N, C-alpha and C positions, 0 to 999 in steps of 0.2 A: 504493499496499500505507499503510494504517497505522503511524504510529507509536505501537506499544507502551507503556506510563508509567504506573507503580503508582502510585493514590491511595489512600493508608490510612487504613483506615474508620473517623470520631474517635469511634466508641460502641464499637471494640475500645483502642483507646487509651486509652480514663475507663475502662477496664476490668480492665486491663496496668497504666495508674496508682495507680487504685486496690488493686492483690494490694498493689502494691509500699509501699507507706501504711500501711496493713492487716496485713504484716508486719513496716515494719520496730514500729508501733508494741502489738506481741503479741512482738517482743523485748525495748522499752526496759518496757514494763509487766510485765512476767511471763505475759503469760495463752500457750495453746501455740496454735499458730498452724495453719487448718484451713484450707482452701482454698475449699471446701466453705460453711462459714461467712458468706462474702462473699456481700452484699446478704442473710442473715439475718437477719430478728429476735426470733428466738425464742432465738440463739444469743447468752451475755453476753458474751460478747469483747470478739463484730460492737455492740452497746446501746451496750458502754463506747465502744469506738474512733470511735461514733458521736455521745461525749457529747464525750470530746476533739476529734473535728475544727470540733463545733462550739462550739469555746473555752473548755470547760465543763470541769468536774474530772472527770478518771477514778479510780475507785480502782488506785491500784498494787499487782499481785500480787505484786513482789518486799517490800513493806512490809512488806502482810500479813503475808506467812508471815517474815520477818526477825520480828515479833512476836507471833507466833504462837512464833517456836520456842524466844525468850527467856525466856518462861515452863516452855515446858522440863526434866523434872528424869526425867532416864532411872532405873531402877529398880536 
């Protein structure tokens, strides 16, 4: 009788690691986290994640929102 062994698929492992990294990026940089945006180059958050992952500067939405609200004057 053959011994059963479980071998994780490396592609599936890579997808889950990418999801975790994308979620951490969204939390840190103030983007809305949506799992369906993973690998979707039409998504602005995914574009910024790729820039950040490549070592380039990504737009930090927390700073952008703070800058916009600093000039906000309620009526």
